[in-house]
N, C-alpha and C positions, 0 to 999 in steps of 0.2 A: 504493500500500500504506500509506503514511503517513496518508492521508486515512481509510482503512478503520480503522486503529487509533485515530484521533482520535474517530471516531463510535462505535467499540466501547467506548472508555473512558467516553464520556458515557452510553452505554447501561448499562454496568456500574454506573456511579455512580448513575444514576437508580434502578435496581433495588435497589441497596444501601440507598438512602435510603427507598424504599418499604417495605423489609423492617424498618425501624425503627418503623413504625407498628404499634401494638398494637390489633388489631381482631379480633373474633370470626370474621371472614370467613376469617382464616388457618387457623382450626381445621379446617375442612373440607378445605382444600387441602394443608396441611402437617402437621397432626396435633399441633401444639403449638409453644411458643416455643423449645424446644431445637433443632428443625430450622430454625426461622425465623432464629435468631441464627447458626447455623452457616452458613446460606446468605448471611446478611448479611456475614459475615466473608469468605466465598469470593468474592462479587461485589466486595467492597471491595478485596481483594487483586488480583483480576482487573483492576479499574479502574487501580490503580497500575501493574501490569505493562504494560497497554496504553498508558498515558501514557508510560512509559519507552521502550517500543518506538517510539512515535510520534516522540518527541524524538530518539531515536538515528537513526532513518531520515531525519529532517529534517536533522540535523547532517551525516550522511554524504553527503547529496545537495548540500550547499553547497560550492562551491569554497573552497579554503583562504584565498584572498585576500579572500573575503567573510565569513569566519567571525566577524570582529570585529563586523561590523554585525548578524550574526544573534544574537549574545549580548548586544547592547546593550540597556540598560534605558531608553533615551531614547524609544523608540517604545512607545506605549500597548499595542498588540497584543502585542509581544514581551515587554514588562514583565509584563503580566498572565499570560502563559503561563508564564514562568519562576517568578513568585511562586506561581502555582497549583501548579506542580510541587514547589516547596519545601514548601508547606503540606501536600500529600498525603504526601510522603516523611516529613516530621517527624511529622505527626499520626498517620499509620498506625503508624510505629515506636513512638511513645510510647504508643499505645493498648494495646500488649501488655505494659506494665509492670503486672503484676497486684497489686503490693504497694501501689499508690497508693489513697488514699481516693477515694470516688466523686466528691466535689466537685472535687478536683484533677484527676481523670481527665476529668471533663466539661469543665472549662475548657480543657484541652489539646485535647480532642476538637473544640472549636469551630474549631480550625485547619482541619478538614476542611470545615466549613461555609463558612469564608472561601475555601478552595480551590475549592469548588463555584462560589461567586460569581465568583471571578477566572476560572475556566475558562469560564463562560458569557460573560463579557466577551471573553475571548480568541477563542472560536469565532465570536462575532457579528462581531468585527472582521475575521476571516479567512474568514468564511463565503462559500462559492461561490454563484453565481447559480442553481445547480441547485435546482429545486423540491423534489426528494427530500431533498437535504441540509437545506434550510430546514425542511421538514416534520418530519424526524426530530429535528433540534435543538430545534424548538419543542415537540414531544411530550415529549422527555426532560427539557427544562427545566421544563415545567409539572408533570410527575410529581415531579421533585425538589423544586420549590418547595412544592407541595402537601404533600409528606411533611414538609418542614421546618416548615410551618405547623402540621400536626397535632402534631409533636413539641414545638413551642413551647407549644401549648395545654396539652399534658399536663404539661409542666414547671411551667407557671404555675398548674396546678390548675383550669383553666377548662373541662375536658372530662370529663364523666361522673363527677363527684365528689359525695359525700354527706357531710354532717356527722354525726359520731358523738360521743357523750360516754362518758367512762370510768366504767363501773359498778363494776368491781372490779379490783384489782391483786394478784397472788399471786407470791411468790418461789419458784421451783422449784429453783434451784441458786444458786451464788455469783454467777453473771452472767446467769442466764436468768429472765425474768419473764413471766408469763401475764397478758394484758390481756383483760378481757371488756367489750365495747362494745355500746351500744344506739344506734339512730338518735336524733339530737337532735330531729328533727321529731316530730310527734304520731303516732308509729308504735310499737306495743308490741313488735315483733319485728324482728330483722335477717334478713329473708328473702332467699334467692337466693344465699347465700354457701356454696359447697360445699368440702369437703375435696378438695384437689388443685388448687384455684384459688389464684391469688396476687392480692394487692391492693397498691396503693401508698398509703402513709400519710404525711401531713404533720401534725406536732404543732403545735397552735396556742397552747400555753401559752408564756408569756414565758420566754426563755432558750433556746428551740429555734430552729433555722434554718428557712428557708422551703423546704427541699428535701423531695422525696418519697422514701420508702424502701420497697423491696419486702419483703413478708412473706407467708409461706404461711398459708392459712386453716387453723386448728387446731381447727375446730369442725364440727359436722354442720349441713347446711342446714335440718334440722327443729328445731334448737334455737333458742331465742329470742334468743340473743346471738351476736355475732361474736367469736370468740376468736383471739388472736394470741400467738405465742411470740416474744419478742424477747431477743436476746443483746447485751449492751453491748459494741460493737466500735468505734463511731465517735462523732462529736461529739454527735449526738442520741440514739442508742441507749444510750450510757453515762449519759445523764441521765434515763432512764426511771424509776429509783428515786425521783426527785424529782417525778414526775408525780402530780398531785393528783386524788383522786376527783372526778368531775364535769368534769374537763378535756375540752376539745373537740379533736377530730381530724378532718381531712379524709381521706376514703377514696376513692380512684379504683379503678375496676374493678367486679366481679372479672374476671379473665382466666383462661381454662382452660389447664391444663397436663396434669395427670394425669386421665384419664377412662377407666379400665379397668373393664370390667364386673365385678360382684362374683361372677359365676359362673366366673371364670377363675382358675386357680392362679397365685399371685403370691408373689414374694419382695421384701420391702421392705428396702431398704438405706439406712440413715440415718447421716449423719456429723454428730455434734454437734447443733446447732440444726435440722438437717435432719429431725429426728424430727417436726416440726410437722404436715405433711400426713398422716402416718400416725396420729398421735394424733387428728386430726380424723376420719379414717375409722373409727377404733375407737369414737369417740363415736356413730357411726351404727349400732352393733350392735343397739340396741334397736328400730331401725326397719327393718333389712334384714339378711339373712344373707350370709355370704361363703363361697366355696369354700375350698380349702386355702390358708392364708397363713402365711408364715414372715417374721419380722422380726429383723434384726440391727442393733444400734445401736453404732456405733463412737464412743467418747467419749474425752475427754482425762483429765487428772489430777483435775479438780474433782469434788466430791461431787454425784452425780445421784440421790440416794436418793429424794427426793420425786417426781422425774420418773419414775423406774423403778417406784415404788410405784403410780403412776397407770396405767402400762402393764400391770402385773401385775393390778391390779384390773379393768381393762377387759377384759383377755385372758381372764379366767375365764369370761366369758359368751360367748366365741367358740369354737365347736366347730371343730376342725381348725386351731387357731392355736397356734403356739409361737414363742418368742422367746429371744434371748440378747443379751448386750452384751459388748464387748471394749474394754479400755483400750488406746489407741494413743498413744504419745508423738509429739511434733511431728516428730521425725526418723525415725519408722518408717512403714512402709507397711501398710495394712489386710491382715489375713490372709483369704485367699479360700477356704480349704479347706472351711469350714462351708457357705459359699454354694454351692459346687459340689456338695457332697454332698446338700444339700437339693434342688437343681435336678434331680439325677439320679433322685430319688424322686418327682418331680412330673411332671405331664403338660403338656409344652410351656409352662412357666411364663413369665410376664411379669416382668421385673425393673424395679422402680420405685426410682429412685435420687435422693436429695436430700441436699445438703450443700454444702460449699465447692466452688468450680469445679474446683480441682485434684483434689480427692477424687473428684468425679463423673467427671472425665476418666480418672483412674486406674482406677476401677471399670469404666467402659465399655470401655476398652482391654483390661483383663484378661479380662473376660467374653467379648469377641470372640476373644481369643487362645485361650480354652478351647473355642471352636467355637460359641458361642451367637450367634444371629442378631442383628444390630444392630436389626432391626425389633422385637425383643422387649425391647429395653433403652430405657427411657424416663427421661429426666432432667428435673428441674425447674430451668429456667434463670431464676433471678431476676435478670435484667439490668435496667439502667436504661432 
């Protein structure tokens, strides 16, 4: 049984690593990154649980007089196993600290990569002569290593990136800026970027880090420019006001998330900067028509007059569209009554939710508690 849990943990780990790869292939199988990352977390936790069970069964099977030898770090095989266990426990636990900045979170998350490497060393040193065991361990290891290679390429910006230059910068509120970008290459249009997709952006101007940051596409695919809404929250995004016209940016993607047909009744639920993909959809009104759409924007205390003026102006051209906004303090929960009333007057509507992770989690859980199917609730997971 201990051997079974050892192989099971390696399988869960390999699948969890594969689910970190951002590829359009996942779109057809999973329907978007929201499901992909939830599965990534489930398999990751399953891996840790299987490892703990494997270790517990091994310890229980060892006579008490040999226990000291079992926990010794002098043997490479034992040392790699215990160190791997420590990396997985610490790395998984720290991954759930939501208040950390992405750069710090990513550094601690590297413990899981180290744990994977140590686990491979451990299983190789203790691998049985069974051809089945060797084959399974080889397959799981190759899958995990290939996924880590893809992840490293994305973080370094060497995979599916395009250079853009800043055409225009507009301040929409005290902390939100709209950037309009054009390809730096000899192309007059930024084609192929749809509202509901996300891109990863690295700022190339001096003073910015080398990290990529996720943003929603806030423009229509038929428009000549790629538009992004950025709120100053971290090291790089807080420096956006200093970004100069003509500055260069690396853009990776796009990656699909929202892809609901315009002929379906929809309720758009935005939290703060989560309004971006819905603004992009509204920019497509001159090119296509929508069925009944309701938008609710939950905002903080800052002035969003310019942002809401744009929504009102675009909404005038949209038949069957209505919207409202609510101010919500940081200590308060969003009010759901308006959303539920709208949904009851619509035909099996889809709920599109975008905003901070805890906001989306709250909305998703509340909607399900009101009896709405989880299959009709789609969230935009802008994860690293």
